[in-house]
C-alpha positions in Angstrom: -13.9 50.7 -15.2 -17.5 50.1 -14.1 -20.2 48.7 -16.4 -23.7 47.3 -16.0 -24.6 43.9 -17.4 -28.2 42.4 -17.3 -28.0 38.8 -16.3 -31.2 36.7 -16.2 -32.2 35.6 -12.7 -31.6 31.8 -13.3 -28.2 32.5 -14.7 -27.2 34.8 -11.9 -28.3 32.2 -9.3 -26.0 29.7 -11.0 -23.2 32.3 -11.1 -23.5 33.0 -7.4 -23.6 29.2 -6.6 -20.5 28.6 -8.8 -18.6 31.5 -7.2 -19.4 30.2 -3.7 -18.3 26.7 -4.6 -15.0 28.1 -5.9 -14.5 30.3 -2.9 -14.5 33.6 -4.8 -16.8 36.5 -5.4 -19.2 36.8 -8.4 -17.0 39.7 -9.7 -13.9 37.5 -9.6 -15.7 34.7 -11.4 -17.0 37.0 -14.1 -13.5 38.5 -14.6 -12.0 35.0 -15.0 -14.6 34.2 -17.6 -14.0 37.4 -19.5 -10.3 36.9 -19.4 -10.6 33.3 -20.5 -12.8 34.4 -23.5 -10.4 37.1 -24.5 -7.5 34.6 -24.3 -9.2 32.3 -26.8 -11.2 30.2 -24.4 -8.2 29.0 -22.3 -9.3 28.8 -18.7 -7.5 31.2 -16.3 -6.3 29.3 -13.2 -3.9 30.2 -10.4 -1.4 27.5 -9.8 -1.7 26.5 -6.2 0.2 23.8 -4.3 -1.5 22.3 -1.3 0.9 21.6 1.6 -0.6 18.9 3.8 0.6 18.8 7.4 2.3 15.7 8.6 2.7 14.6 12.2 5.5 12.0 12.4 5.1 9.0 14.6 8.0 7.0 16.1 5.8 3.9 15.4 3.9 4.3 12.1 0.2 3.5 12.7 0.4 4.6 16.4 0.3 8.2 17.2 -0.5 9.6 20.7 -2.4 12.8 20.6 -3.4 14.7 23.7 -7.1 15.5 24.2 -6.3 19.1 23.5 -4.7 18.2 20.1 -7.7 16.1 19.2 -10.2 18.8 20.2 -8.4 21.5 18.4 -7.9 19.6 15.2 -10.0 18.7 12.1 -10.1 15.2 10.8 -11.5 15.8 7.3 -13.1 13.1 5.3 -10.9 11.6 2.5 -13.0 13.4 -0.1 -11.8 16.7 1.3 -8.2 15.6 0.9 -9.0 14.5 -2.7 -10.5 17.9 -3.5 -7.4 19.6 -2.0 -4.9 17.4 -3.9 -6.6 17.4 -7.4 -7.0 20.8 -8.9 -9.5 19.5 -11.4 -11.9 18.4 -8.6 -15.2 20.2 -8.5 -14.7 21.3 -4.9 -11.0 22.1 -5.1 -11.5 25.9 -4.9 -13.7 25.6 -1.9 -11.5 23.0 -0.1 -8.4 25.1 -0.8 -10.0 28.3 0.5 -11.0 26.4 3.7 -7.6 24.9 4.1 -5.8 28.2 3.7 -7.7 29.6 6.6 -6.5 26.9 9.0 -3.6 27.3 11.4 -0.5 25.0 11.0 -1.3 21.4 12.0 -5.0 22.2 12.6 -6.1 19.5 10.1 -4.8 15.9 10.4 -4.9 13.2 7.8 -5.0 9.7 9.2 -4.1 6.8 6.9 -4.1 3.1 7.5 -0.9 1.2 6.8 -2.7 -2.1 6.4 
């Protein structure tokens, strides 16, 4: 069903920004809000598990990567990993959408064992 809704410009700008941050369309965000309201204000969320790639090392803390592996990989900031791991994070939808577009082992998490 199609309908027309008049949304004030400042509200629509905020709506577009929120949709972009969540990695969805304005239509999807509006539908989520309508569904949440009809279900008594409970937020509607898709359960997503984030599967982080692991590259094993024979000597933890020492991993030899070829130049090609390094050049073809992303080394995201720890804040990106936090946004991926915590569904309540402001940037979780955006980080998840980015991560889902990656090929296997294209992003690498490097941690210190010290």
